[in-house]
Wavefront OBJ file of the C-alpha trace (Angstrom):
o trace
v 20.708 4.982 -6.693
v 17.325 6.593 -8.207
v 17.744 8.832 -11.045
v 16.672 12.184 -10.682
v 14.554 12.051 -13.722
v 11.540 9.487 -12.468
v 9.092 9.341 -10.741
v 8.505 9.153 -6.864
v 9.248 5.198 -6.161
v 8.309 4.087 -3.000
v 11.665 3.201 -1.889
v 12.094 6.742 -2.095
v 8.849 7.222 -0.131
v 10.280 4.640 2.436
v 13.658 6.599 2.440
v 11.998 10.362 3.027
v 9.726 9.007 6.111
v 13.265 7.223 7.638
v 15.384 10.444 7.011
v 12.053 12.281 8.671
v 12.712 10.673 11.945
v 16.228 10.800 11.389
v 17.262 7.176 10.668
v 19.413 5.852 7.595
v 18.140 5.504 4.112
v 17.835 1.674 2.732
v 18.432 0.579 -0.715
v 15.182 -2.345 -0.804
v 11.730 -2.304 0.303
v 12.356 -5.634 0.941
v 13.982 -4.942 4.325
v 11.148 -5.468 6.625
v 13.012 -6.480 9.113
v 13.676 -3.302 10.378
v 11.036 -1.822 12.881
v 11.347 1.534 11.195
v 10.808 0.501 8.090
v 7.766 -1.764 8.283
v 6.055 1.961 9.913
v 7.210 3.763 7.249
v 5.414 1.103 4.529
v 2.121 1.641 7.411
v 2.595 5.151 7.059
v 2.305 5.789 3.661
v -0.985 3.669 3.002
v -2.066 5.563 5.380
v -1.521 8.253 3.959
v -2.375 7.166 0.443
v -6.021 6.083 1.927
v -6.381 9.712 3.345
v -5.393 11.469 0.676
v -6.995 9.507 -2.603
v -10.669 9.094 -0.927
v -11.169 12.595 -1.196
v -11.212 11.674 -4.894
v -8.788 13.515 -7.386
v -8.893 13.008 -10.872
v -6.867 10.183 -10.841
v -9.261 8.011 -8.744
v -12.230 9.323 -9.608
v -14.564 7.933 -12.277
v -18.032 9.262 -13.170
v -21.193 7.188 -14.631
v -19.942 3.979 -13.611
v -22.642 1.817 -13.670
v -22.454 -1.222 -11.309
v -24.519 -4.712 -12.542
v -26.214 -7.289 -9.584
v -24.454 -10.186 -9.863
v -26.406 -12.832 -12.081
v -26.785 -15.528 -9.330
v -27.628 -13.762 -5.816
v -28.817 -10.149 -7.406
v -26.181 -8.212 -4.888
v -23.731 -5.103 -5.803
v -20.773 -5.970 -4.949
v -18.293 -3.133 -4.972
v -14.687 -3.279 -6.507
v -12.413 -4.290 -3.583
v -10.307 -0.927 -4.350
v -13.361 1.290 -3.623
v -12.848 3.937 -0.909
v -16.074 5.404 -1.911
v -19.743 5.178 -4.547
v -21.737 7.924 -4.604
v -24.733 6.276 -6.349
v -26.477 8.973 -8.740
v -29.733 10.132 -6.332
v -31.606 11.653 -9.372
v -32.133 7.764 -10.270
v -30.859 5.889 -7.614
v -32.076 8.667 -3.970
v -32.441 5.750 -1.259
v -29.218 3.507 -2.560
v -25.995 3.725 -0.276
v -22.838 1.735 0.010
v -22.930 -1.016 2.638
v -19.863 -2.542 3.701
v -18.768 -3.805 0.821
v -21.961 -3.993 -1.134
v -24.753 -1.943 -2.397
v -27.878 -1.703 -0.109
v -31.421 -0.058 -1.090
v -32.694 1.690 2.191
v -35.961 2.236 0.789
v -36.912 -1.143 -0.105
v -34.444 -2.638 2.745
v -32.924 -5.026 0.493
v -29.149 -5.846 -0.774
v -31.138 -7.141 -3.742
v -31.510 -5.556 -7.589
v -32.411 -6.301 -10.774
v -30.547 -3.329 -12.947
v -27.546 -1.804 -12.697
v -27.012 1.267 -10.648
v -25.012 3.930 -11.440
v -22.781 6.576 -9.873
v -18.986 8.145 -8.562
v -17.111 5.506 -7.657
v -13.922 6.389 -5.559
v -10.798 3.574 -6.115
v -7.422 2.818 -4.131
v -4.978 2.921 -6.873
v -1.691 1.276 -6.040
v 1.552 3.291 -6.219
v 2.907 2.375 -10.007
v -0.598 4.189 -10.901
v -0.633 7.106 -8.585
v 0.574 10.570 -10.861
v 4.070 11.566 -9.194
v 2.220 14.889 -7.425
v 0.009 12.558 -5.365
v 3.161 9.906 -4.967
v 4.984 12.924 -3.977
v 2.371 14.156 -1.080
v 1.202 10.680 0.033
v 5.537 10.233 0.867
v 5.359 13.633 2.597
v 2.494 13.456 4.556
v 3.577 9.671 6.129
v 7.087 11.335 7.106
v 4.607 13.672 9.183
v 2.966 10.922 10.367
v 5.873 8.739 11.187
v 7.043 11.728 13.485
v 4.215 11.845 15.491
v 1.050 12.635 16.088
v -0.003 16.448 17.339
v -3.418 15.110 19.032
v -1.854 13.231 21.062
v 0.963 15.446 22.129
v 3.704 13.332 19.839
v 3.865 15.567 17.353
v 7.842 16.085 16.689
v 7.282 17.503 12.876
v 9.983 19.685 12.045
v 9.233 23.438 10.384
v 10.698 21.596 7.662
v 8.326 18.254 6.557
v 5.370 20.660 7.597
v 6.370 22.948 4.502
v 6.900 20.559 2.388
v 3.785 19.124 3.012
v 1.965 22.319 2.140
v 3.713 22.785 -1.329
v 3.295 18.664 -2.050
v -0.871 19.446 -1.668
v -0.650 22.742 -2.891
v 1.164 20.840 -6.105
v -1.605 17.961 -5.919
v -4.092 20.764 -5.987
v -3.427 22.422 -8.694
v -2.804 19.065 -10.760
v -6.170 18.484 -9.570
v -7.180 21.939 -10.990
v -5.666 21.713 -14.415
v -6.920 17.995 -15.522
v -10.549 18.575 -14.290
v -10.457 21.981 -15.687
v -9.630 20.414 -19.244
v -12.387 17.792 -18.256
v -15.401 19.998 -17.469
v -16.501 20.031 -20.407
v -16.032 16.184 -20.884
v -19.470 15.062 -18.962
v -22.326 14.820 -21.205
v -24.427 16.981 -18.221
v -22.301 20.040 -18.309
v -21.516 19.922 -22.342
v -26.027 19.978 -22.513
v -25.922 22.871 -20.023
v -22.712 24.950 -22.434
v -24.503 24.375 -25.947
v -27.900 25.540 -24.936
l 1 2 3 4 5 6 7 8 9 10 11 12 13 14 15 16 17 18 19 20 21 22 23 24 25 26 27 28 29 30 31 32 33 34 35 36 37 38 39 40 41 42 43 44 45 46 47 48 49 50 51 52 53 54 55 56 57 58 59 60 61 62 63 64 65 66 67 68 69 70 71 72 73 74 75 76 77 78 79 80 81 82 83 84 85 86 87 88 89 90 91 92 93 94 95 96 97 98 99 100 101 102 103 104 105 106 107 108 109 110 111 112 113 114 115 116 117 118 119 120 121 122 123 124 125 126 127 128 129 130 131 132 133 134 135 136 137 138 139 140 141 142 143 144 145 146 147 148 149 150 151 152 153 154 155 156 157 158 159 160 161 162 163 164 165 166 167 168 169 170 171 172 173 174 175 176 177 178 179 180 181 182 183 184 185 186 187 188 189 190 191 192 193 194
């Protein structure tokens, strides 16, 4: 039985999804034989990517330097990269292509120096803050209920309201974290100090 004073676990997220479609809760995330448990896990993974790719305080790193490989000179993105945006001032024509960087101006994948930019990473469940965990669980539950685009939306008002509240909580947490980190950036601090 989950303790009410702990972060939302993956098991709780699965059970939120199962409850949303009228299924009984499970006692373990290892109960993969049940098709609804597999669906819930897939929807949680889908919701996690959808939410994390927006970039939040907990999965966005600024001024990250990616170095070329010493043998190939390619700059490979970390495996959990959702998005990498090179600093346009220093690297105006560098883009991410697949799992590596590409210089559009020179039309090559090879680099002689590091490329700096903003990195948005897909974090695993245990590294997520509570606001993100709960929003992911509730969005996954709504996704389990169906997709309004194909006419299979069975989402009830309660799930929709829970999703809106969870999203608002995550945005509020992001705002709080961002407001404290605003002057941590050298560029912002140099403007403020003028």
